[in-house]
N, C-alpha and C positions, 0 to 999 in steps of 0.2 A: 256333736256340731260345734264349732268353733266361729267366734267373731274375730273381723281384724278392724282394725282403729281406722277411723277417717281420718285419709292423710289431712285434709284443712282442718284439723282440729291444732290448735295455738297451742305449743309448749310453752311450760313454766320457763323461762330463763331469767337468769338475773339481769336486770336493768342499769348501765352503767350509771353511779352517781359521782358528781363531778363535786369535790370540795373545794378547788382551789389550792388544793397542795399538790400538783402535779407538775411536772417538770415544765419551766417555761411558764407556768401560770402566774407568777409572782409579777407585779409591777414593780420596777425600781427606775430611778434618774435615767441611767444607762442601756434600758431595756429596747430601745430603737435606735442604740447606736453600732454602728456598721466597722467599728475601729475598734481594735484592743485597745486598753488600758492598762495590762498590767506589766509596764516598763513605760520609762521617760525617753521621749523620743531625741534624737539628736537636735534637731531642729524645730520649728513652732509647732509642725504638723508631723503627723506621722508619715512615714513612705512604705511604698508596696514590698521593698526589700527588708525594712525593719518586721513587719507583720509576719512574712513569712521564716525571718532568720532568727531575729532576737529571742533570747529563752526558749527555743525549742528544744534544744540539748536542755534536761530538767539537773538538779544538784541537791545534794541532802541539805548542802546549806540556804536554799532559799526554800526549794517545794517539795521535796522529797521528804517528807517531814518523819516517814517512818524507815528511811534509810535505803541505800541504793538496791535497785530491784536486780541487780546482776553483779558478778565481781569475777575476779582471776582467783586460779590457784591458791595462789598465796595468799588469800583472803582480801587484795584490797578491791574495792570495788568501783566501778565507773572510772572516771578521771582524776586520779591524781596529782594535785598540784605539784607536787615533789618532782615529777616527769621531767620538769626544768628548774635550773638552780636559782632564775628568777622570782622575783616575787611582785605582789601586786597589793596595794593597800589592805592590810589585814590578814592577809592569805596566810600570815603564822599561825593565827586562830586555831585553836583545836577545833574540830565538826563536833558537835553538840551529841553528846551520849545516848544513844535510843534505849528504850527499854518500857517494860510494862510500867503503866502509870506515869510516866513522863509526859502523856500528853502530846506525843511527838516532840515535845521540847518547839516549835518554833523560833527559827530565827527572824527576829524581826530588823535586824541590820545585815545587809549580806556582807560578809567579811571579806570582799577578794573583789573588789568593784572595779579594780584597774584591768581586769580581764573582763567583765563585761561591759566596760563601756567603751571598749572598742568597737566602731562600723567601719566597716570596709568604704574606701570611696570611691571603690569602682562599683558597690553594690552589686556585686555578683551573688546570684543563686542561680538554681536549676535552669530558669528560662533564659537566663541571660548567656549561660554558656553554651546553650544549643544554637540561639541566634549569631553570636559573635563568632563561634569556631564554625558554623558551617557557611557565613559571609567569608572568612576568611578563604577557608577551604575552596569555597566558587571562586573567589578572585585568583587564587595560585591557579587552578585548575585553567581558569580563561586565558591566563596569563601565557601556562606552557602551550596550549593546544594553538594561540596564534602563532609562536615562535615554530610549531612543526609547520602550521600553514603556509608560513613564511620562508621555512627552509633556513630558518636563524641558525639552525646549530651547525650548519655546513660550513659557515663562516670562522666556527674556531680553528686557532693553529692547533698542531698535534701538542705541543708544549703546553696548552691551555687544557687540553683536555684531560691530559695525565694530572694537570693539577686538582682539575674538578674532580676526580673520579677517585683519586687516592685521597685529598685533606678536604676539601669540602665534604665528601663523603663521610670522612671520619669524625666529623661533629657530631652527627647523628647518636652515637655512641654515649656520647656527654648529654645529650636531651633524652635518650632511652632512660642511661641509667640514674640520671638525677629526680626525673619525672617519677619513675616507677618505686624506686628504693628511699629517695630521699622525702620528696614533697609529700608522697601518699603514705608514709609511715607518718613523720609530722603531723600531716590530718588528724590523724586516728589517736594522737597523743595531746592535743591540743585543746582546751578546757571549756571552748566553750562554741556553740555551732556557727558564731559569726567567724570566728578563724578558720572554723575546720571548712566551710563554704571557701575562701579565698584562698586559703592552702591548695583545695582539691582543684580549683581551677588554676591556680598556679600550676599543679600537677599534669592536669589536662592539657596546658598550654605546650609543656616541655614535648610530653608524649607525641602529641599531635605535630609538632615541630620535626619530631623524631621521625614521624609517618609521611610527612611532606619531602623530606630529602630522602627516602627509602624510596618513594614512588617516585621523584623526579631522577633518581637512579636507574629505576627500570626504563623509564621514558629514553633516558639518554643511552642506555644499553641499546635500545630499537634504533634510536635517529642516526647514532654515529656509529660508523665502522671503524672496528677495534676498541670500542668502547670498555673497557673490563669492571662491570658491577660488582666485581667480589674485592677490587682493589683495596677498598677501604678497611676491610678484616683484616688486613698485613700491615697495612699501614699502622692501624689502631695499635697490634699487637707489638711490633716491632721497630717501628720508625723511631727513631733516638727522638726528633723533634716533637715528639707525642708524648713521650713517655713522662714527662712533668705533668702533663695536664691528666693522663690517666692515673698518674699515683694519686693527685689531689683528688679526683674526681670519686675514686676508689675511697678516700679516708673519708669525705663529704657522705658518702652512703652510710659509712659504719659511726657516725655521730648519735649517742643513744639520747642526747638532750634536744628535746623538739624547737626549741628558741635556739639554740647555738646551730641547730643545723638550717632553719632560715637566715638567721644573722650570718655565716659562714656564707653560704650558698648568694644569697641575692644582695647583703651586702658588701662584701668582698669579693667573691671569686667570678660575678657577675661583670660587674666594672673593670677588672682589671683585668681578667681572660675573656671572658666570652664578649664582652663588647668590643676589647679590642681585636679578638677573629674577625667579628662579624662586621663592626662598622669603619677598623682601619686597616682591614685586610680587605676580605672577598668584597665589600661594596665599594673600594676604592679602586682594587683592581681588576673587577670583572668587565666595567664599561671601556676601560684602558685595552683590554684584549678583545673586543668585539662583543662582549657576553651583556646582553642588558636583559637576559632571564634569572639568570641565577639570582639577582642582585631582590628578585621580585619575592622569592622563597625564602631568603634569608631574612629580607626586609619584613618578613611578617613575623618573624621569633623576635626581630629585636624590638618590634614596636610590643609584641606583647609585653618583655619585660620592663623596657624602658618606659612606656606609658601606663601600664598596668600594675603587673608584679611587684615595682618597685614601689609604686603609691601606696600598696595596703600594706607592704612592709613596714615603709618608714613608718605610717601611721601608728602601726602597733606596737613599735619600739618605742616612738614617742611619748606615746601613754606609760611606758616602763621606766624611761630617762627622766620623767617628769613627774614619777608617783609623788604622792603627799607623804610617804612614808619611808619608800626603800629606793627613792632615786640613787641615792649615791651607792648605794649595795647595787644595784644593777649597771651603774655606769661603769664601777671598777671592773665587773665580770666582763662585760661589754668590752671594755677596753684592753683587757689581756685576751676576749677571742679573736679582737681585729690585729694583736699583735701576730698573735701566733698564726692565724689564717693569712696575713699579708705576706708573711717573710714566705709561706709555702705558695700562696699564687702567685708572687710577682716570679718568685724562683719556676713556675709552671708556666708563666707568659715569655721570661727568657729563652727557654728551651724552642719554643715555635720562632725565634727569630730567623731561624735560614727559611723559612717560609715566605719572605720577604723576597728573596733574591730569585725565587724560582720562575714568576711568571716571564715572559716575555718584555713586556711594557711593565715596570716596576710602579709598585703604590709608593704614598710617601716615605719617607725614613720610619723604620720599625722605631728608633729613639723618639722619634715625634710623635708618631699615635701612644707609644707607651706614656709620656708626659702628658697625654690627651687623657688619658686612661686615668692616670694618678690624680689628675687634678677634677674629673670625674668624682673618683672615690674619694678625695679629700674633702668634697664640697658636701656628700651624703654624710658622711661624718659630723660635720658642723654643723648639719640640719639636726644632728640627733644629739646635739652637743658635747660630741666625744674629740677628743685629740688627733689628732694625727699621729699615728703609732712613729718609732722613729725606724720599724723596717722598713716605710716605703722609701727610703731614700738608698736602699739596697738595687 
């Protein structure tokens, strides 16, 4: 005969014993702090942007005392500082050698503070990206829908319809190419998460602007009889007026140095070519030809650059031209970049000149628009303590 153990019998189970050595048990001065303190905020108090951005990307010169956790096939790990020829204070100091018995060789003094001191004045991170772009798309869509309801597109003459389908549509190729192949690439190569966030948002601005033009093109194909939604393709590929812009855009996407890519695109190309096309041609000619819709689409992209992307760019390079150790080194390199890309950008801008004569109601003279673009460009260089390149006189 077998007996069964009473299920109510208490089992012998080890009781938890707390020793105050558990995670979170220790009390110290910042135990109740709701803010991070491993970085120095730019202002008196830390911002939400800094809490979610600063020092998120680790580096063996600061926290990864065991070395990079990942690397490339050639043996380099993480985010090498030699991906740009520009330097920040102390960036030429070698990384600590790791190995058994070294204790990780913790670096007390961060040897590249010129990079990690950068703060995006726009304070961009994931939440702000979605909020801003959703608002822009919502406003653009509302403007286009209002134009459809009021039959505004029926007021366009044939000449202006041809101009929009061919030349305004062609600009989407610039936005798409630079957004996808220049800014997205530079984002991966930049050494800190503050740079990554700002540049990736810049990339999304350009891709969204290209999408805005593509969707606008589809709307016009539905609303305007005879509107050729594919005309921009042939214009981009073979129209002589666009081959200078196409050449420079393709050259920009081939830049290997991430700092040169951002400098050439945002400091040189955009003021001398992008703003020239958007502000001095499209924004001026559209209302004169009865088109009050296209400026709202183009204007969204213009605001992206003028009020947001240029702001982070000048803040980023201002740190480097004012670096405590490498200011002269950085200025000399940027001056060379300015000379090289100014010559190319101005040549591209001048190939666009025939577009100014195409609308029935003409915009202000091309030379006047180019002079304003040059003045704008010169002001940006001056803010970075750089000199006007002699190529600007061509």
